[in-house]
N, C-alpha and C positions, 0 to 999 in steps of 0.2 A: 700496483695499478690503482689509480684514484677511483673514487666512487663514480664520477662522471664517465671515466674511461670504461669502467666495468659495465655501466648501463648502456654505453654506446656499443660495446661488444655484444651484449645480450640482444640489443635491438637489431643488430646485423644478422645474428643467428635466428632469432625469433622476432621478426618484424611485427609491429602492432597490426591487428586485424580488426576489420569492421565487425561489430557485434551482430549486425544483421545478415550480411552476405558473406563475410569472411575475407573480403578483399582487403588489400593493404591500405592502412590509413596512417596519419601522422603521429597519433598518440594512442596510448592504451585506452581501452574502453570507449572508443569513439565510434561514430557512424560515418560512413562515406556520404558523399553528397546525395547520391540516389536514395540511399536508405533513410537519410535525414528527411528528404522530401516526402518519403512514403511513411513517415512516422507522424501520426496526428496529435501533436502537442495541443493541450487546451490553453486557451488564452482569451482575453476580452471579457465580456459579460458572462457570468456564471451563476448557477444556482448556489445559494449560500449554504445549502444543506448537504449537497452531494458533489458539487463541482461540475455538473453538466453544463456545457456551453449553451448560452441563450442568445437569441437574435438581438441585434441592436448594439449600441455602445453605452447602455445604461449600466453604470458601475455601482448602483445602489446595493448595499450589503443585505437588503431584505428580499432580494429577488428569489423566487422559488420556481422550480420546474414543475411540470404537471404531476410527475410521480410523487414529489415531495409535498405537494398540496393535497393529493389524494391520500397519501400515507405519511402523516406527520412523523418526524424523526425524534427519537428520544435524546440524541446527542445535540450539541449546541451548534456546531458548524462542521461542514465536510468539504474536503478538497480532493482533486484527482489530477494527475499529471498528464495522462494520455486518454484518448478515446480507444476503446477496445476494438480495433479493426486494423487491417493492413499489417504493417511492420510491427505495430504495438502488440497486436494479438499474437504474432509469431514469437516475439520476445517474451511475452508473458508465459506462453505455453512452453517455450524452451527453458525458462527459469523454473517453472512449476513441475514439468514432467521430463525435461530433457537433460537434467543435471548441469545446466548452464549457470552455475552459481555466480560466475563472474559478472553476470548481468545485473546483479543486485546493487553493485557499487554505483554505476552511472544512473541506474533507475532511481536510487535513493537521492542522488543529487537533483534530478528532475523533480522529485517529490518535495525536497526541501525548498525549492523555489515556489512550489504551489502553496506552501504553508507560511510564506513570509508575512502575510497579513494577519496571521493568528496571534493571539496573546500567548507568548511562549514562556513567560516568567514562571518559574517553579513547576513547569510541566514535566510529566513523566511519560516516556514513550513505552508502549507495550504492543506486542504483536497479537493478532488473532491466533489462538492456539490450535494445534492439531491434536486429535485423540492419539494416545500413545501407540495404538495398534497401527494407525496410518503413518505415524512418524517412524515407526520401526520399519515399515515397508518402503517408505520414500527416502528415509535416512536423514532428511533435513526438512525444516519448516521454512518455506520460501518467505513467508511473512516475517519470521524472526530475522532472516538475513536482511530483508529490507529495513526492518525496525532498527537493527544494530547499525547499519550503514547510515540511515537517516539521522539517528541520534548523533553520530560522529559529525556529519555535515552541519547539523543545526546546533551543535554544542549543548545537547540535552542529555540527561541521564536516561538509561533504558533498563527495563526489567523484563528479560525474555520470558520468564515464567510467572508473570504477574497473574495471568489467568490460566485456568485449566478447562479442558473440554472433558467434562465428567461423564458424558454419554456419547457413544459413537453414533454418528448420524450418517445417513446414506448420501452419496454424491447427489447434488441437487440439479445436475444437468437435466433439462427437460421438464422439471417440476414447475407447476404454476406458482405464482407469487404466494398465494394463500397456503399451499402445501409447504413451501419453503419456510415461511414464518412458523408454521405449526411444528415442522421437523426439528428446528433448532431452539424452540422456546425452552428455556431452562437448562439447555445443554452445557452452558458455560458458567463458571463460577470464579470468584477470586480465590487464588491460592491461599489456603489458611495461614501459611507462614509468610505471606507477602502482603497481607491486608494492611499492615501498618504503613507500608510504603505509599499507599494510595489515599490514606485518610485525609480528607479535606483538600487535596491538591488536584489541579487539572490533569487530565489524562489524554494522551494522544494515541488512539488506536490505529494500527497499521495493518493493511491487508493488500493482497495483490490486485483483486478485481472487485468492483462494486457492481452487483447485478440488481437484485431486489432490495438489498440492505438488510436482509433477514439475519445473517450472521453478525453483522455489525450491531444490529439492534439487541441481539441476545448478549453480546459482549458489553455493550453500553449499560444494559440493565444490571448486569453482574457488577460492574464498577459502581454504579449509583447505589445498589443495594448494600455494597460493602462500605459505603460512606465516602466515596470520592467527591471531588469537586466537579465542575463541568467537564463533560467528555467531548472531545473533538475527534474526527476521523479523517484519515487520508489513505487513498489507495493509489496504486500505480496506474490503474486504468479504470475507466467507467464505461459500462455497457449502456448504450442508448438505443431506443427503439428502431431508429432508422439506419442502424448499422447491421 
């Protein structure tokens, strides 16, 4: 049987299913029309530091949202693919807590489109790390899955263990912004055996959700302290106040 014939046979037995609702779709890792409409993709004018959509059609690369004006970021530019609500929120939670690892592949494709305007030359991709105890419990790091898939889509090298979470931190749900930043300050460092990979080169940090930016700030500080070049960040989803 040819490869095409084999794929056709497999699709008949296991037809592609929508990532959102499980309904049948035309291709693997797709969304049906209803779930696509319920997925808030980010486009148009955005904050240059975090990717939050902004009103109007001004595409000036110096635009900042209120959060990023109040809390200046240590990284150079930030992007996000989705708003953290509706179907996007459901997919993030399914990837993070529901063992829906197959979501990482299409999610990374959406993220790769969000970073198309960033300077990608010589860039190294790295995920936000989990503490080893949390990784043992969850079995996988969703940010590492996103980083590896994103690197493939963007044609960039990736270092899954570039950073280490050297101190276990408490889950930050319900914490104020100030407590979040205090909780993760100094919790992340560059892996001692990987520091040579980031020396002087731009780094793209990958995470699933941007809320306050506290964890991304800690990771950025770790990269810069280890001698990296400029740091950029991208997340699958961005939490904004009116969601």
